[in-house]
C-alpha positions as CSV (number, residue, x, y, z in Angstrom):
1,M,5.2,82.3,113.7
2,A,6.6,79.2,112.3
3,K,4.1,76.4,111.4
4,Y,4.7,73.0,112.7
5,S,3.4,69.4,111.5
6,I,2.4,67.6,114.6
7,A,1.2,63.9,115.1
8,F,-0.7,62.6,118.2
9,I,-0.6,58.8,118.9
10,I,-3.3,57.5,121.4
11,E,-4.5,53.5,121.2
12,K,-8.0,54.5,121.7
13,Y,-10.1,57.7,121.4
14,F,-13.4,57.5,123.8
15,E,-15.5,60.8,124.5
16,F,-15.8,60.4,128.3
17,G,-11.9,59.2,129.1
18,G,-9.9,61.7,130.7
19,L,-6.4,61.1,128.9
20,Q,-8.8,61.1,125.8
21,R,-10.3,64.2,126.7
22,D,-6.6,65.9,127.6
23,M,-5.6,64.7,124.1
24,R,-8.1,66.1,122.3
25,R,-7.8,69.7,124.1
26,F,-4.3,69.8,123.2
27,G,-4.6,68.9,119.8
28,R,-7.4,71.5,119.3
29,A,-5.0,74.2,120.8
30,C,-2.0,73.2,118.7
31,A,-4.7,73.4,115.5
32,A,-6.1,77.0,117.0
33,A,-2.6,78.2,117.0
34,G,-2.4,77.4,113.2
35,H,-0.6,74.2,113.1
36,D,-1.4,70.9,111.1
37,V,-2.8,68.4,113.7
38,K,-3.0,64.2,112.7
39,V,-4.4,62.1,115.3
40,F,-3.5,58.3,114.8
41,T,-5.9,55.8,116.9
42,S,-7.2,52.5,116.6
43,D,-10.8,53.7,117.3
44,W,-12.6,57.3,117.5
45,D,-15.6,56.8,119.9
46,G,-16.9,60.3,119.6
47,A,-17.7,63.4,117.6
48,D,-16.2,64.6,114.6
49,D,-13.5,67.2,115.0
50,D,-13.1,69.9,112.7
51,L,-9.5,70.9,113.8
52,L,-8.1,67.4,114.0
53,E,-7.2,65.0,111.3
54,V,-8.0,61.6,112.8
55,E,-6.5,58.1,110.9
56,I,-7.7,54.9,112.3
57,L,-5.1,52.7,112.4
58,D,-4.8,48.6,113.8
59,F,-3.2,48.4,117.1
60,S,-3.7,45.1,117.3
61,G,-2.8,42.4,120.0
62,S,-4.1,39.4,122.1
63,A,-3.3,41.5,125.2
64,N,-3.1,45.2,126.4
65,H,0.9,44.9,126.6
66,R,0.7,43.5,123.2
67,R,-1.5,46.4,121.7
68,V,1.2,48.9,123.0
69,L,3.8,46.9,121.3
70,S,2.0,47.4,118.3
71,V,1.8,51.5,119.1
72,Q,5.6,51.6,119.8
73,K,6.0,49.9,116.2
74,F,4.2,52.7,114.6
75,A,5.9,55.6,116.6
76,Q,9.1,54.3,115.4
77,K,8.0,53.9,111.9
78,L,6.4,57.3,112.1
79,Q,9.8,58.7,113.7
80,S,11.8,57.0,110.7
81,E,9.8,59.1,108.3
82,K,10.4,62.1,109.3
83,R,6.9,63.5,108.1
84,F,6.3,65.5,111.4
85,D,8.1,68.1,113.5
86,C,7.2,66.7,116.6
87,I,5.2,63.0,117.6
88,V,3.4,63.1,120.7
89,G,2.0,60.2,122.5
90,F,0.0,59.2,125.4
91,S,1.4,55.3,125.7
92,R,4.7,55.0,127.1
93,V,6.6,53.8,123.9
94,K,10.0,54.3,122.0
95,G,9.7,56.7,119.3
96,L,8.3,59.8,120.7
97,D,9.3,63.4,121.2
98,V,7.1,64.3,123.6
99,Y,5.2,61.7,126.1
100,F,2.2,62.7,128.2
101,G,0.4,60.1,130.4
102,G,-1.5,59.2,133.7
103,D,0.1,55.9,134.6
104,P,2.3,55.8,137.6
105,C,5.9,54.6,137.3
106,Y,6.0,51.0,137.1
107,Q,9.6,50.2,138.2
108,A,8.9,52.5,141.4
109,K,5.4,50.9,141.9
110,I,6.7,47.3,142.0
111,K,9.6,48.5,144.5
112,R,7.3,50.1,146.8
113,N,4.9,47.3,146.3
114,G,7.7,44.5,147.2
115,R,6.4,42.5,144.3
116,W,9.8,41.8,142.1
117,K,8.2,38.6,141.2
118,Y,6.1,40.7,138.6
119,R,9.2,41.5,136.7
120,F,9.2,37.8,135.2
121,L,5.5,38.1,133.7
122,P,5.2,38.8,130.2
123,R,3.1,41.7,130.6
124,Y,5.2,43.6,133.3
125,R,8.3,42.9,131.9
126,T,7.2,44.1,128.4
127,Y,5.8,47.4,130.3
128,L,9.0,47.8,132.1
129,Q,10.9,47.5,128.9
130,L,8.6,50.1,127.3
131,E,8.9,52.3,130.3
132,Q,12.8,52.1,130.5
133,G,12.6,53.2,126.6
134,V,11.1,56.6,127.4
135,F,12.6,57.5,130.8
136,G,15.9,55.7,130.5
137,P,19.1,57.3,129.6
138,C,19.1,56.4,126.1
139,S,15.7,58.3,125.3
140,D,15.8,62.0,124.4
141,T,11.7,62.1,125.0
142,D,10.6,65.1,126.8
143,V,8.4,63.5,129.4
144,M,5.4,65.4,130.8
145,V,3.8,64.5,134.7
146,I,1.2,65.7,136.7
147,S,1.9,65.3,140.0
148,P,4.9,65.9,142.2
149,K,4.7,62.3,143.3
150,E,4.9,60.9,140.0
151,L,7.9,63.5,139.4
152,A,10.0,62.4,142.1
153,D,9.3,58.6,141.6
154,V,10.5,59.1,137.9
155,K,13.5,61.0,139.0
156,E,14.4,58.4,141.6
157,T,14.2,55.5,139.7
158,Y,15.9,56.5,136.1
159,N,17.9,59.5,137.3
160,I,16.5,61.3,134.4
161,D,17.9,64.4,133.1
162,P,15.9,67.4,134.5
163,G,15.7,69.3,131.3
164,R,13.5,66.1,129.6
165,I,10.9,66.0,132.6
166,H,8.2,68.5,132.9
167,L,5.4,69.0,136.0
168,I,2.3,70.2,134.3
169,P,-0.3,71.7,136.5
170,P,-4.0,70.7,136.3
171,G,-6.5,71.6,133.4
172,I,-10.0,71.9,134.5
173,D,-12.4,73.3,132.3
174,K,-14.3,75.6,134.8
175,Y,-17.0,76.7,132.4
176,R,-17.7,73.0,131.8
177,L,-18.7,73.0,135.2
178,T,-19.9,76.4,136.4
179,K,-22.7,76.6,133.4
180,Y,-24.9,74.1,135.6
181,I,-25.1,75.9,138.9
182,M,-28.5,75.6,140.2
183,D,-30.9,77.1,142.6
184,D,-32.4,75.3,145.4
185,Q,-35.3,74.4,143.7
186,Q,-33.5,73.1,140.6
187,R,-31.1,71.2,142.7
188,S,-34.2,69.7,144.4
189,E,-35.8,68.4,141.4
190,F,-32.4,67.2,139.8
191,R,-32.0,65.0,142.9
192,K,-35.7,63.7,142.6
193,S,-35.1,62.7,139.0
194,Y,-31.6,61.1,139.2
195,A,-31.8,59.6,142.9
196,G,-35.5,59.7,143.9
197,I,-34.5,61.9,146.9
198,D,-34.2,65.4,148.1
199,D,-33.6,65.6,152.0
200,G,-31.3,62.2,152.0
201,F,-27.8,62.1,150.9
202,V,-26.6,61.5,147.1
203,I,-23.1,60.3,146.8
204,L,-21.4,60.5,143.6
205,T,-18.4,59.0,142.0
206,I,-17.1,59.9,138.4
207,G,-14.5,57.9,136.5
208,S,-14.3,55.3,133.9
209,S,-12.8,51.8,135.0
210,F,-14.8,50.5,138.0
211,D,-12.2,48.4,139.4
212,T,-9.6,51.2,139.5
213,K,-11.9,53.5,141.0
214,G,-12.9,51.5,143.8
215,I,-16.7,51.5,143.1
216,D,-16.8,48.3,145.5
217,R,-15.3,49.8,148.0
218,A,-17.6,52.4,147.6
219,I,-20.7,49.9,147.4
220,Y,-19.3,48.2,150.5
221,A,-18.3,51.8,152.6
222,I,-22.4,52.9,151.8
223,A,-24.0,49.1,152.6
224,A,-21.9,49.3,156.2
225,L,-23.4,52.8,157.2
226,P,-26.0,52.5,160.2
227,E,-29.6,51.8,158.8
228,K,-31.1,54.8,159.7
229,I,-28.5,56.7,157.1
230,K,-28.3,54.1,154.8
231,K,-31.8,54.0,153.7
232,V,-31.8,57.6,152.8
233,C,-28.4,57.4,150.6
234,H,-28.4,57.0,146.7
235,Y,-25.1,56.0,144.8
236,I,-24.5,57.6,141.2
237,V,-21.7,56.5,139.6
238,I,-20.9,58.5,136.2
239,G,-18.3,56.9,133.5
240,K,-17.9,53.4,131.8
241,G,-17.5,50.5,133.2
242,D,-18.6,46.7,134.1
243,K,-22.2,48.0,135.1
244,D,-23.5,44.4,135.4
245,K,-20.5,43.4,137.6
246,Y,-21.2,46.3,140.1
247,Q,-24.7,45.9,140.3
248,G,-24.2,42.5,141.3
249,I,-22.1,43.6,144.1
250,A,-24.6,46.3,145.2
251,D,-27.7,43.9,145.3
252,K,-25.5,41.3,147.4
253,A,-24.6,44.1,149.9
254,G,-28.2,45.2,150.2
255,I,-28.4,48.6,148.3
256,G,-29.3,47.2,144.8
257,R,-32.1,49.9,144.4
258,Q,-30.0,52.5,145.7
259,I,-27.5,52.7,143.0
260,T,-27.6,54.4,139.5
261,F,-25.1,53.8,136.5
262,T,-25.4,56.8,134.0
263,G,-22.7,55.8,131.6
264,G,-20.6,59.0,130.3
265,R,-22.2,62.1,130.5
266,E,-21.3,65.7,129.4
267,D,-23.3,67.7,132.0
268,I,-21.6,66.3,135.0
269,G,-21.5,69.6,136.3
270,A,-25.0,69.2,137.3
271,F,-24.3,66.3,139.0
272,Y,-21.4,67.5,141.5
273,Y,-24.1,70.5,142.2
274,A,-27.0,68.2,143.1
275,S,-24.3,65.9,145.4
276,D,-23.8,65.8,148.9
277,V,-20.0,64.2,148.6
278,L,-18.1,62.9,145.7
279,L,-16.6,59.4,147.1
280,H,-13.2,58.7,145.4
281,P,-11.8,55.4,146.9
282,A,-9.3,54.7,143.9
283,R,-7.0,51.7,143.8
284,T,-4.5,53.8,141.9
285,E,-4.8,57.5,140.3
286,T,-2.0,59.6,139.0
287,A,-3.9,62.6,139.2
288,G,-7.7,62.5,139.7
289,H,-9.3,65.6,137.7
290,T,-12.8,64.9,139.7
291,L,-11.4,66.0,143.0
292,L,-10.8,69.4,141.5
293,E,-14.1,69.7,139.7
294,A,-15.7,69.0,142.9
295,M,-14.1,71.9,144.9
296,I,-15.0,74.2,142.2
297,C,-18.9,72.9,142.6
298,R,-18.8,73.3,146.4
299,L,-18.8,69.4,146.7
300,P,-16.5,68.2,149.6
301,V,-14.7,65.1,148.7
302,I,-13.3,61.7,150.4
303,V,-10.2,60.3,148.6
304,T,-7.8,57.7,149.1
305,E,-4.4,59.4,150.3
306,H,-2.4,58.2,147.1
307,C,-4.2,59.4,144.5
308,G,-2.1,62.4,142.9
309,Y,-4.6,65.3,143.2
310,G,-5.6,64.5,146.7
311,R,-2.4,66.6,147.7
312,Y,-4.9,69.8,146.6
313,V,-7.9,68.3,148.6
314,K,-5.4,68.4,151.7
315,E,-4.1,72.0,151.0
316,A,-7.5,73.1,150.5
317,N,-9.1,71.3,153.6
318,G,-11.4,70.4,151.2
319,G,-12.4,66.9,152.1
320,V,-11.1,63.9,154.0
321,L,-8.1,61.6,153.0
322,C,-8.4,57.7,153.4
323,P,-5.3,56.7,155.0
324,D,-2.8,54.5,153.0
325,P,-2.5,51.5,152.8
326,F,-6.3,51.3,152.2
327,E,-8.4,49.4,154.9
328,Q,-12.3,49.2,154.3
329,N,-13.4,49.7,157.9
330,Q,-11.4,53.0,157.9
331,L,-13.5,54.0,154.6
332,N,-16.7,52.8,156.5
333,N,-16.0,54.8,159.6
334,I,-15.0,58.2,156.9
335,L,-18.4,58.0,155.5
336,N,-20.1,57.4,158.3
337,D,-18.8,60.4,160.3
338,F,-18.8,62.6,156.9
339,L,-22.7,62.1,156.6
340,N,-23.1,62.5,160.1
341,D,-21.7,66.3,160.8
342,K,-23.3,68.5,158.6
343,A,-21.5,71.6,159.6
344,A,-18.2,69.7,158.9
345,R,-19.2,68.9,155.2
346,E,-20.6,72.6,154.9
347,Q,-17.1,73.9,156.1
348,L,-15.1,71.5,153.6
349,A,-17.2,72.5,150.6
350,R,-16.2,76.3,151.5
351,N,-12.6,75.4,152.0
352,G,-12.6,73.7,148.4
353,Y,-14.3,76.3,146.6
354,E,-12.1,79.1,148.0
355,Y,-8.9,77.3,147.1
356,T,-10.2,76.7,143.6
357,Q,-10.4,80.5,143.0
358,T,-6.7,81.4,143.5
359,A,-4.8,77.9,143.1
360,D,-3.0,77.0,139.4
361,I,-5.6,74.4,138.5
362,Y,-6.2,75.6,135.1
363,S,-3.4,75.9,132.8
364,M,-2.4,72.6,131.8
365,T,-3.3,72.9,128.5
366,D,-1.1,76.1,128.0
367,R,1.7,74.2,129.2
368,V,1.7,71.3,127.3
369,V,1.3,73.0,124.1
370,E,4.3,75.0,125.2
371,V,6.5,71.9,125.6
372,I,5.0,70.6,122.2
373,L,6.1,73.8,120.3
374,K,9.4,73.9,121.7
375,R,10.3,70.6,120.7
376,A,8.8,70.8,117.4
377,E,11.2,74.0,116.9
378,R,14.3,72.1,118.1
379,N,13.6,69.2,115.7
380,R,13.4,71.4,112.8
381,L,16.4,73.2,113.5
382,A,17.8,69.8,113.7
383,K,16.9,68.7,110.3
C-alpha cells in the first residue's frame, strides 16, 4: 500500500467539540494505517496525540468570517506548495482536496428563511463566497456531508457533480458509552451526587455553544412544568458555553437551583445512563451525535424536528420531535406530556436501543478515510 502525506486544517481544536473529535479520529485512523498526518490549527486545547504532528498557526481576524478567510489563505498557500498528497479541511475554504463539516448550506438556509437581505452583510457575503468556492462548479473539492437533508440542499443549490459529494454515515464510538453501564444502585448514587435527587427527573443536554443547542428553550420548558413535576426535576448541561448567562436565565425563570453546568467531560456515558430524558431543542444542527448516543444508552429523546440526526430518532421511534417552525409552547407541552407518561418513556427507550443494534451509525471514520485516501491516490497520480 502506498504511503501518503496528509494535511488536516482546522481553525481550532478543543477536546470536547464534536467536529474536533471527528477530526482527531480521522487523523488517527489515517496515521494508524501508516500515513503521515499533520494537523494545522490556531489552538490545540487538549492532550497531546502521539499519532499526529500538530503545528500551531495564527488564523487571525477581527471577526469569525475574517478568521475563516485567514484559514483559506493558508490552505491555498499549502496547495500551491504541493507538499501533501491530500489537504483535508473542516472550514469551507478554497484550496482543499477534501472538505468535511457540520454547518448547513448557507445559501439554502437564507433562501428557506426568506432572509435575502443577509447577502449584503459583510459576514454573510463572505460565507456565501467561501461556500461557492467549495461547492460551486469551479471547485473540484470532494465534499462530505452527514445528513440526507444537507445532501439534498447542496445538490439543489449548487448542482454539484454527484462524483464530488459523499453522504457519510454517523460514527458513534459505542465503547465510549457502554463502559459506563450502571446497575440500579450505581445509578441511584450517581443521580444523587450530581442532581441531588433519585426519584425525580434528571433532564440532560449535551453540546457546546449553548445558544445553538437551545439551552434557554430547555430552561423555559422546565420552568413551565406544573409545580408538582417541576420541583422534582434537575437539569444537567454538559459542554462549553456561557455558563453565567444561562445560569442567569435559569435564576430568572425560578429554577436556578435545579440546573448544573458540568463543562466538557469524558464520562458522558454515565450521564446518559443516569438521566430520564435527553432534551435537545437546538436552533440549528446538521447532525447531532448526542441523539444516537442517547438511544444507545436507552435514553429517550426530545429533539427539534430540523436536526439532521433527528431522522434516526423518528425512524427508531426513540423519542419525540418538536415541530418546525419552533414554538416554545409546543416544547413545553411535549416535555410535560413526556414526564407524565412513564410507560411511553420506557417504550421509546426500548425502541431507540433496539434500533441502534442494527442501524449503520458506527462506520463514519472508515468511510471518511476511504474518501481521503482515494483523493490522495488521485492527486499523486496526477503529479
